C-alpha positions, 0 to 999 in steps of 0.5 A: 535498509538503506534509503538514497534520494537520487533527486528532487524535483524542482517545482513539488515535493516530489522526489525519486529514490531507491530503497535497499532492501535484503531482497532488493532495491526498490526505486521510488515513487512506488506502488505496491501490490495488495497481496493480504494473504499471500496472492494477488487476487488473480496474478501470478508471482511470475506475472508480478515479477516478469510482467510488470515488474513489481518490486515490492508486494505486501502482505497482511498480518491479521489475515496470515496470522489466521490462515496459514497461521504464524506456525507454517510461516515459520517452518516453511522459512518465512513468507519469501519462501512460503510464496516463492517471492524472492523481492521484498515484502511488507507487512501491515501490522492488522490494524486497519482490518481491526478497525474494520471490524468494529462490531466483533473487536474491543479495544483496550490499552492493553491490545485488541480482542477480536473475533475472526471474520472466519469462523468467529473464534476470539483472539488477541493482539497486542503490540508485542504479539504483533511483533512476533508474528510479523517477525515469523512472517519475515517481511522486509519492512513491518509496520507498528501496530496502531488503532486507526481511527474512523471518519468523522472521529471526534477530536477527543477520540482521535486524541486519545486514540493517537495516544495510545497507537504512540504507547503501542509503538514504544512496545513495539520497539521494546519488544524489537529490541529484545528479539532479533530476526528469525532469517538471518536478515533485517527487517525494518519497522515504520512507525504510523503517524495517526490523528486523524483529520486534526492539524494539531494532532497529526503534528504531535503525532508526526513529531513523536514519529520522526523522534523514533529514528525509524528506517522509515516512516508511514501514515495511517488513518487517512483514505477512509472516507474524508475529502481529497483535499483533506487527505492532501492537507493532512498529507503536507503537513506530516511530509514537512514534519517526517525526516527528509532522508526516510522514506515516506509510506502512505497507507491505502491509497489510492486513485491513479489521481491520488498517486500522482498527487501525493507523490507530488506532496513528498510520498515515496511508498503506497499501496491500495487494492484498487487496481485489482478489485476495480479489474475484478468489477470491469473498471480499467484505468489506462493513460487516457483515462479509465473504461467500464469495459462491461459497456456495449460501446466496446463490443466491437472495439478491436483496439488494444486495452492501452494505446501505449502498450503498457503491459502485454496484455494491451497488445495481446488482447482487445477490448473486444474480447475483454468484454467478451470474456467478462459477459461470458463471466470467463475468469480469465477477463478478470485476471487480464484486467487484474494485471493490466491495471496492477500494470497500469499502476507501476508505468504510472510510478515509474513515469513519475519517477522519469519525469522527477530525474528529468525535472519536470514532473510537475508539469507532467502531473498536471496533464496527468490528472487531467487524462486521468480525470477522463470516464472514455 
């Protein structure tokens, strides 16, 4: 994997670059649609590729391990072939999913014992087993196994958890060095900065992660309930420590405003289920603000979903028609809304990139943040 920075914004820490992988180039900053089980909910791969131009999508180790299972994925030749996606894929290690199973998992130095959310069966993840699973899935970018701490989090727990995450990282690196890729192309490991919302712990963790010399680095354990201002404070601190010449991935973030503010702090990659999850509930993001399409005010509004025509659905369908689909509980409504929201997020990061290249990102960002605060 290679990362080239094309230009830095003169009035912020934003930068425009290109990540090169075996399955194609990824212009940054980039938003990555979440395809947890090998599927971005309600959206075909063709639509992801041709209609909204997603350059990279995510899969999740925990979910893919449980279904369809790594044996099937390996027989298929990896996740790319299994789902018919020729572009890059990133896999989360499952650490966040294990964190979310707080009532049914037990964490020890060796790894994590947990119960499947599907059938209650017992399973065990260690750094080594997770790396083996990610080898078999075959994503271009694979995440190290970590523990995601909750918010709020006691300082002593956050410190102990961070130390264990660092030791697990060393075990991940050792496993990968001894077990090569399975499908003939390079996989890049991204270690994850932890430390909750404590600046001294984040500093220690960022320095440890930077010392590994990985192809890229991630920031985890944020957007788990802490105030946005605290998130930005942690991101700014960590971005000042992580290598400037490597891509920085902020995990699980977030709203359109979060996206813009974190780009300004130096983040290159982000993901979140929000665009599709909100879409399925009728909440749409547009270039002028957010819309609850279920509101009666849209019943006879025949204007496009977004006035800028960001995706083909914006020009093909009106607000009135989309509201009708939601009122009638027609599945097509959720699909149209999902394509629109993902298209908007990808439009937003493409616009951010263009304004970084043009040198006026900071002013454009401030204007868009004001617009994104509107409830239409």
